[in-house]
C-alpha positions as CSV (number, residue, x, y, z in Angstrom):
1,M,-91.1,-51.3,199.0
2,P,-92.2,-51.8,195.9
3,D,-94.8,-54.2,194.8
4,S,-93.2,-57.5,193.6
5,I,-94.1,-60.5,192.4
6,A,-92.0,-63.9,192.9
7,E,-91.0,-66.0,189.9
8,T,-92.3,-69.6,190.9
9,S,-90.8,-71.9,188.7
10,F,-87.7,-72.4,190.6
11,K,-87.8,-74.2,193.7
12,L,-87.9,-71.4,195.7
13,P,-89.3,-68.0,195.0
14,V,-87.3,-65.8,193.0
15,Y,-87.5,-61.9,193.6
16,R,-86.2,-59.2,190.9
17,T,-87.4,-56.5,193.2
18,W,-87.9,-56.1,196.9
19,P,-90.3,-58.6,198.5
20,D,-92.8,-56.8,200.2
21,R,-92.7,-59.1,203.8
22,P,-90.0,-58.6,206.2
23,F,-86.9,-60.5,205.8
24,E,-83.3,-60.8,207.0
25,V,-80.5,-61.8,204.9
26,L,-78.7,-65.0,205.4
27,G,-75.8,-64.1,202.8
28,T,-75.5,-63.6,199.1
29,L,-74.0,-65.3,196.0
30,R,-72.3,-63.8,193.3
31,F,-69.9,-65.0,190.1
32,E,-66.5,-63.6,190.3
33,N,-66.7,-63.1,186.8
34,P,-69.0,-59.6,186.1
35,N,-69.7,-60.6,182.4
36,K,-71.8,-64.2,183.4
37,Y,-75.4,-64.6,182.5
38,W,-77.8,-65.6,184.9
39,D,-79.6,-67.6,182.8
40,D,-82.0,-70.4,184.5
41,G,-79.5,-72.8,184.8
42,V,-77.5,-70.7,186.9
43,I,-80.4,-69.1,189.0
44,N,-81.2,-73.0,190.1
45,E,-77.7,-73.7,191.4
46,A,-78.2,-69.7,193.1
47,V,-81.2,-71.6,194.3
48,A,-79.8,-74.8,195.2
49,A,-76.9,-73.1,197.6
50,A,-79.9,-71.1,199.0
51,K,-81.9,-74.0,200.1
52,S,-78.5,-75.6,201.2
53,K,-78.5,-72.4,204.0
54,H,-81.7,-73.0,204.8
55,G,-83.2,-69.8,202.9
56,D,-86.8,-69.0,202.0
57,A,-86.5,-67.1,198.6
58,I,-83.2,-65.7,196.9
59,V,-83.5,-61.8,195.6
60,I,-81.6,-61.2,192.5
61,R,-80.1,-58.0,192.0
62,S,-77.9,-56.0,189.9
63,G,-74.0,-54.7,190.9
64,S,-71.6,-56.3,193.0
65,E,-73.2,-55.6,196.5
66,F,-76.3,-53.6,195.2
67,G,-79.3,-52.6,197.4
68,V,-77.9,-55.1,200.3
69,S,-76.5,-52.0,202.7
70,E,-79.7,-51.0,204.2
71,N,-81.0,-55.0,204.4
72,I,-77.5,-56.1,206.2
73,G,-76.9,-53.5,208.4
74,S,-74.1,-51.3,206.2
75,S,-74.3,-47.9,205.4
76,E,-72.0,-48.7,202.2
77,D,-72.8,-47.1,198.9
78,P,-75.1,-49.2,197.3
79,M,-75.5,-47.7,194.1
80,Q,-72.5,-49.4,192.5
81,F,-72.7,-48.3,188.8
82,T,-68.9,-48.7,187.9
83,Q,-70.1,-52.3,188.4
84,Q,-73.3,-52.7,187.0
85,H,-72.9,-55.4,184.9
86,Q,-72.3,-58.0,188.5
87,I,-75.5,-60.1,189.3
88,T,-75.8,-60.6,193.2
89,A,-78.3,-63.1,194.4
90,L,-79.4,-62.2,198.3
91,V,-80.6,-65.1,200.1
92,I,-83.3,-64.3,202.7
93,K,-85.6,-65.9,204.9
94,W,-88.9,-64.5,206.4
95,K,-88.9,-63.1,209.6
96,P,-91.5,-64.8,211.8
97,K,-94.8,-63.1,213.1
98,A,-92.8,-62.7,216.7
99,A,-89.7,-61.2,215.4
100,V,-91.8,-58.8,213.5
101,D,-94.8,-57.9,216.5
102,A,-90.9,-57.5,218.5
103,E,-89.6,-54.8,216.6
104,M,-92.5,-52.9,215.8
105,A,-93.0,-52.5,220.1
106,Q,-89.7,-51.6,219.9
107,L,-90.1,-49.2,217.6
108,R,-93.1,-47.8,219.3
109,S,-91.2,-47.6,222.6
110,F,-88.3,-45.9,221.3
111,K,-90.6,-42.9,219.3
112,E,-92.7,-42.6,222.8
113,D,-89.4,-42.2,225.0
114,F,-87.5,-39.7,222.5
115,K,-91.1,-37.4,222.7
116,S,-90.9,-37.7,226.4
117,K,-87.0,-36.2,226.2
118,Y,-87.5,-34.0,222.9
119,G,-90.9,-32.9,222.7
120,D,-89.9,-29.5,220.8
121,L,-88.1,-31.6,217.9
122,C,-91.3,-34.0,217.8
123,R,-93.8,-31.5,216.3
124,S,-93.9,-33.0,212.6
125,A,-94.7,-36.6,213.3
126,S,-93.6,-37.5,209.9
127,L,-90.6,-36.2,210.6
128,V,-89.7,-38.0,213.0
129,D,-90.8,-41.1,211.5
130,S,-88.5,-40.6,208.5
131,A,-85.4,-40.1,210.4
132,V,-86.0,-43.2,212.4
133,A,-86.2,-44.8,208.9
134,Y,-83.1,-43.0,208.4
135,L,-81.3,-44.5,211.4
136,Q,-82.4,-47.8,210.4
137,W,-81.2,-47.8,206.9
138,T,-77.7,-46.8,208.1
139,G,-78.1,-50.0,210.5
140,M,-78.4,-48.7,213.6
141,S,-80.1,-50.8,216.3
142,L,-83.3,-48.7,218.5
143,D,-81.8,-50.2,221.6
144,S,-78.6,-49.0,221.0
145,A,-77.0,-46.1,223.6
146,S,-76.1,-43.6,220.5
147,A,-79.8,-44.1,219.1
148,T,-81.3,-41.5,220.6
149,E,-78.6,-39.3,220.5
150,K,-78.4,-39.6,216.6
151,L,-82.1,-39.0,216.1
152,K,-81.4,-35.6,218.3
153,D,-78.6,-34.6,216.2
154,V,-80.8,-35.4,213.1
155,L,-83.7,-33.0,213.9
156,T,-81.8,-30.6,215.6
157,Q,-80.2,-30.1,212.5
158,I,-82.9,-29.9,210.4
159,K,-84.7,-27.3,212.9
160,D,-81.4,-24.9,213.7
161,T,-80.9,-24.5,209.7
162,Q,-84.3,-23.3,208.8
163,Q,-84.4,-19.7,207.0
164,G,-86.8,-18.5,204.8
165,E,-89.3,-20.1,202.6
166,L,-87.1,-23.1,202.1
167,D,-83.4,-22.6,203.0
168,G,-82.0,-25.0,205.8
169,K,-80.9,-28.7,206.0
170,W,-83.9,-30.9,205.1
171,L,-83.8,-35.2,205.3
172,Y,-84.2,-37.1,202.2
173,R,-85.4,-40.2,200.7
174,C,-84.3,-40.9,196.8
175,S,-86.0,-43.6,195.5
176,Y,-84.3,-44.3,191.7
177,S,-84.9,-47.7,188.8
178,R,-82.9,-48.7,186.6
179,S,-83.9,-50.4,183.2
180,R,-81.6,-51.8,180.6
181,L,-82.8,-53.8,177.8
182,T,-82.9,-57.4,179.5
183,S,-82.8,-56.1,183.2
184,S,-84.4,-53.8,185.4
185,Y,-83.8,-52.7,189.5
186,S,-85.1,-50.1,192.4
187,D,-84.1,-49.3,195.3
188,F,-83.8,-46.2,198.0
189,F,-81.8,-44.2,200.4
190,F,-81.8,-41.8,202.9
191,G,-79.4,-38.1,203.4
192,I,-79.7,-35.4,204.2
193,A,-78.9,-32.3,202.2
194,L,-78.9,-28.0,202.2
195,V,-81.5,-26.3,200.3
196,T,-81.0,-22.7,198.8
197,L,-83.3,-20.2,197.1
198,K,-81.9,-17.2,196.2
199,D,-83.9,-15.4,193.2
200,N,-85.9,-18.0,192.4
201,V,-82.8,-20.2,191.9
202,L,-83.0,-22.9,194.0
203,T,-80.1,-25.2,194.9
204,V,-79.9,-28.7,196.5
205,V,-76.4,-29.9,197.5
206,S,-76.2,-33.1,200.2
207,T,-74.2,-33.1,203.1
208,S,-74.5,-36.3,204.1
209,G,-75.6,-40.0,203.0
210,Q,-75.6,-40.4,199.0
211,E,-74.1,-37.5,196.6
212,I,-77.3,-35.8,195.2
213,T,-77.9,-32.1,193.6
214,F,-80.2,-30.1,191.9
215,S,-80.3,-27.1,190.2
216,G,-83.2,-25.0,189.0
217,S,-86.2,-22.5,189.5
218,S,-88.9,-22.2,192.0
219,D,-91.8,-20.1,190.8
220,K,-94.7,-19.8,193.0
221,G,-94.6,-23.3,194.7
222,R,-93.5,-25.0,191.1
223,V,-90.0,-26.4,190.5
224,T,-87.7,-27.4,187.7
225,G,-84.5,-28.3,187.0
226,K,-82.0,-30.9,186.7
227,M,-80.8,-33.2,189.4
228,G,-77.7,-35.6,190.0
229,I,-78.2,-38.7,191.5
230,R,-74.2,-39.7,191.7
231,S,-73.2,-39.7,188.4
232,V,-76.3,-39.9,186.4
233,S,-78.1,-36.5,185.6
234,I,-81.8,-36.0,184.8
235,N,-84.6,-33.4,184.1
236,C,-87.1,-33.3,186.9
237,D,-89.5,-31.1,188.0
238,G,-92.0,-31.4,191.2
239,V,-93.4,-28.9,194.2
240,A,-92.1,-27.1,197.0
241,S,-93.7,-25.9,200.5
242,K,-92.5,-25.1,203.8
243,E,-92.8,-28.6,205.1
244,K,-92.5,-30.9,201.8
245,I,-90.2,-30.7,198.4
246,S,-90.7,-33.4,195.8
247,L,-88.9,-33.9,192.9
248,S,-89.4,-36.2,190.0
249,G,-87.5,-37.4,187.2
250,Q,-87.0,-39.6,184.4
251,G,-83.6,-39.9,181.5
252,Q,-82.2,-42.4,179.0
253,I,-78.3,-42.8,179.9
254,P,-75.9,-45.0,177.9
255,D,-77.2,-48.4,178.3
256,G,-81.1,-48.1,179.2
257,T,-83.4,-45.6,181.1
258,F,-83.1,-44.0,184.9
259,Q,-85.9,-42.8,186.8
260,A,-85.7,-41.1,190.4
261,N,-88.6,-39.3,193.0
262,L,-86.7,-37.5,196.2
263,I,-88.8,-36.3,198.8
264,F,-87.7,-33.7,201.4
265,Q,-88.9,-33.1,204.5
266,R,-88.2,-30.8,207.4
């Protein structure tokens, strides 16, 4: 999560980016009128409502349910650009240290158990870490019977499709931010994409997760071209190796600017 600073002039901390400490979402507050402006008075009302629910802070996000998916266990699309003027306040509660420690212990146990069963799929610790984060982002509990099978499926897809220098399926993480004159927000999501390289022409198409594309060239590890993140298309450049592809770009959109970074692993 990005560095975050809370506004402290209200009776609860108010964040406009994701907090950098563990939390759980208790609920959401949203105006039915998408053009309603969230001034200090409205935020005070939201804070009062959050306090009544025993929340510790609120996180103000743009979009009808923008960015809620990875925090409440839903894999619904967090990039609702068609409802970009709507504002949602997430009521959050900080996780106690005991809960965080228990989650970390569960994570270690899950990885150790998986490695003992499928060591051939665990040659890259970084890839395994990212694949587990992908599962958690979709809302899958690591103590569920299907978590091990899902992780096995993801890593097998990537392993079995590796062909040549870059061809095959890759796990990706996309982080992005969108800025307008009076507001900005950032978020991230995971997915799997198919990469194809032919005569220095590099193409990327997502096969699961949010829709991403790339079309451009790769020359001696240097990549340039255009990436698409849902309905947004921007110029980008980056680097590519057999284990990792990194792309970043920014551009103007009708109501502001858009920045994105794509990291692919296999």
